[in-house]
C-alpha positions as CSV (number, residue, x, y, z in Angstrom):
1,M,1.0,40.2,9.2
2,I,1.5,36.9,6.9
3,S,-0.5,34.0,7.9
4,D,0.9,30.6,7.9
5,L,-2.7,29.0,7.2
6,D,-4.0,27.8,3.7
7,N,-5.1,30.2,1.8
8,S,-8.7,28.5,1.6
9,S,-10.1,30.3,-0.9
10,G,-10.8,27.3,-2.8
11,G,-7.9,27.7,-5.7
12,N,-4.7,26.6,-4.1
13,N,-4.5,25.2,-1.1
14,R,-0.6,26.1,-0.6
15,R,0.7,27.3,2.3
16,N,2.3,30.7,2.2
17,G,3.4,31.9,5.8
18,K,6.9,32.5,7.3
19,V,7.4,28.5,7.9
20,A,5.8,27.7,4.4
21,R,8.1,29.9,2.5
22,L,11.3,28.3,4.2
23,D,13.4,26.7,1.4
24,A,12.4,22.2,1.6
25,K,15.6,22.0,3.8
26,L,15.0,24.3,6.3
27,R,10.8,23.5,6.4
28,E,12.2,19.9,7.0
29,L,14.6,20.7,10.0
30,V,11.5,21.9,11.7
31,N,9.0,19.6,11.2
32,Q,11.5,16.9,12.1
33,M,12.1,19.3,15.4
34,M,8.4,19.8,16.1
35,L,8.2,15.6,15.9
36,D,11.1,15.5,18.5
37,G,9.1,17.5,20.1
38,T,11.6,20.4,20.4
39,T,10.7,23.5,21.9
40,Y,9.9,27.1,20.1
41,P,12.4,29.2,21.2
42,K,15.2,25.9,20.5
43,I,13.5,25.9,17.3
44,I,13.8,29.7,16.3
45,A,17.4,29.7,17.6
46,T,18.1,27.0,15.6
47,L,16.9,28.9,12.4
48,A,18.7,31.7,13.2
49,E,22.0,30.0,13.3
50,R,21.3,29.4,9.5
51,G,19.8,32.8,8.6
52,V,16.4,33.0,9.5
53,P,15.8,35.5,11.8
54,D,11.9,36.8,11.5
55,I,10.5,33.4,12.5
56,S,8.0,34.0,15.4
57,E,6.4,31.3,18.2
58,D,3.3,32.5,16.7
59,N,4.3,31.4,12.9
60,L,5.4,28.1,14.9
61,S,2.2,27.6,16.2
62,R,0.1,28.3,13.6
63,W,2.2,25.7,11.4
64,F,2.3,23.3,13.8
65,Q,-1.5,23.6,13.0
66,G,-1.8,23.3,9.8
67,G,1.9,22.8,8.1
68,H,3.3,20.6,10.1
69,K,0.2,17.9,10.5
70,D,0.1,18.1,6.4
71,W,3.9,16.9,6.8
72,L,2.8,14.2,9.0
73,R,0.1,13.4,7.1
74,Q,2.3,12.7,4.0
75,N,5.2,10.8,5.6
76,E,2.5,8.0,6.6
77,R,0.8,8.3,3.4
78,L,4.3,7.4,2.2
79,A,5.7,5.0,5.0
80,E,1.7,3.1,3.4
81,M,2.9,2.8,0.2
82,A,6.3,1.8,1.1
83,G,5.1,-1.2,3.3
84,R,2.3,-1.8,0.7
85,R,5.3,-1.8,-2.2
86,E,6.9,-4.3,0.7
87,F,4.7,-6.7,1.3
88,A,3.7,-7.3,-2.3
89,L,7.5,-7.8,-3.2
90,K,7.6,-10.4,-0.5
91,M,4.5,-12.3,-2.1
92,A,5.9,-12.2,-5.0
93,E,9.3,-13.8,-4.0
94,Q,7.6,-16.1,-2.2
95,N,5.2,-17.3,-4.5
96,R,7.7,-16.8,-6.9
97,G,7.2,-19.6,-10.0
98,G,3.9,-19.2,-10.5
99,S,1.7,-17.2,-8.7
100,V,1.7,-14.0,-9.4
101,H,-2.0,-14.0,-9.3
102,E,-2.2,-15.4,-5.5
103,A,0.1,-12.5,-4.4
104,A,-2.5,-10.0,-5.9
105,M,-5.2,-11.6,-4.2
106,Q,-3.5,-12.0,-1.3
107,L,-2.4,-8.2,-1.7
108,A,-5.9,-7.4,-3.0
109,A,-7.1,-9.0,0.5
110,S,-5.0,-7.3,2.7
111,Q,-5.8,-4.3,1.1
112,L,-9.5,-4.9,1.7
113,F,-8.9,-5.9,5.0
114,E,-6.6,-2.6,6.1
115,A,-9.9,-0.8,4.7
116,L,-12.4,-2.8,6.9
117,S,-10.6,-2.9,9.9
118,D,-10.6,1.5,9.7
119,F,-14.2,1.6,9.0
120,D,-16.3,3.2,11.3
121,L,-19.4,1.4,12.1
122,S,-20.9,5.3,12.5
123,Q,-19.9,6.2,9.2
124,L,-21.2,3.1,7.8
125,K,-24.8,4.5,8.9
126,G,-24.2,7.4,7.1
127,L,-22.9,5.9,3.8
128,L,-25.7,3.2,3.4
129,A,-28.4,5.9,4.2
130,E,-26.6,8.6,1.7
131,D,-26.1,5.9,-0.9
132,P,-26.9,2.3,0.0
133,E,-25.4,0.4,-3.0
134,N,-21.8,1.7,-1.2
135,Y,-22.7,-1.8,1.2
136,A,-23.2,-3.9,-1.7
137,K,-20.4,-3.0,-3.5
138,V,-18.1,-3.8,-0.7
139,V,-19.7,-7.1,-0.2
140,N,-19.8,-7.7,-3.8
141,S,-15.7,-7.1,-3.8
142,L,-15.5,-9.6,-0.9
143,A,-17.6,-12.2,-2.4
144,K,-15.2,-12.1,-6.1
145,L,-12.3,-12.3,-3.9
146,G,-13.7,-15.2,-2.0
147,E,-14.6,-16.5,-5.3
148,G,-11.0,-15.8,-7.5
149,A,-9.2,-17.5,-4.5
150,L,-10.9,-20.7,-4.8
151,K,-11.0,-20.9,-8.3
152,Y,-6.9,-20.3,-8.1
153,E,-6.9,-23.1,-5.3
154,K,-8.3,-25.0,-7.7
155,Y,-6.1,-24.6,-10.3
156,R,-3.4,-24.9,-8.2
157,E,-4.4,-28.9,-7.3
158,A,-5.0,-29.2,-10.9
159,V,-1.9,-27.8,-11.6
160,Q,-0.2,-30.4,-8.6
161,E,-2.3,-33.4,-9.8
162,R,-0.9,-33.2,-13.5
163,K,2.5,-32.7,-12.1
164,A,2.2,-36.2,-10.1
165,A,0.6,-37.5,-12.8
166,M,3.7,-36.4,-15.6
167,Q,6.4,-37.7,-12.8
168,K,4.8,-40.9,-12.3
169,E,5.0,-41.1,-16.2
170,I,9.0,-40.0,-16.5
171,D,9.3,-42.5,-13.3
172,L,7.6,-45.3,-15.4
173,A,9.5,-44.8,-18.4
174,K,12.6,-44.7,-16.3
175,K,11.7,-48.1,-15.2
176,D,11.3,-49.4,-18.3
177,K,15.3,-47.6,-19.4
178,G,12.9,-45.8,-21.8
179,V,10.7,-43.1,-22.9
180,T,8.0,-43.9,-25.6
181,R,6.8,-41.6,-28.2
182,E,3.5,-41.8,-26.5
183,T,5.0,-41.1,-23.2
184,I,6.3,-37.9,-24.9
185,D,3.8,-36.7,-26.5
186,R,1.4,-37.4,-23.2
187,I,3.8,-34.9,-20.8
188,E,3.8,-32.3,-24.0
189,R,-0.2,-32.0,-24.2
190,E,-0.1,-31.7,-20.2
191,L,2.7,-29.5,-20.7
192,K,0.9,-26.8,-22.6
193,L,-2.4,-27.1,-20.3
194,L,-0.1,-25.8,-17.4
């Protein structure tokens, strides 16, 4: 009898049961119907209508325990990746004009927070027992992230101060009805520092 369970001999983890051997569109249909709570007899009838008459409730039950769960995990990972991509694009768009670094730091902080929020305290104890350096690595990452954010904030303040000083020079030059060569040189030097 062909099983819907994966080949756990260590090499290839591809599933090889009847549902696994369906073409991708039919497997997707089965998975979606299972997700929607469709009964096995209804799934079997739908497959039979599409030319697949030999799928049993037992085949579907084994698929539900294995391949369907794999499908759910894969869809969850894809949704998370899409969400991260959208977040990164949104951060880059919000920080348009100068702050790719800030967007990257916010994305890294978000990912680190996500990892820590899913963290199980009992797992921490196990990880510390196995390798105490893991905790130090997490703390070190948080410290570096904070240090990077502080450096960036100082840089941003310095840029704002320089821009304000340049605007003051420009305003004075407009008031005096002209820009001196000295003012132009000073503004150019400031711009090179930004």
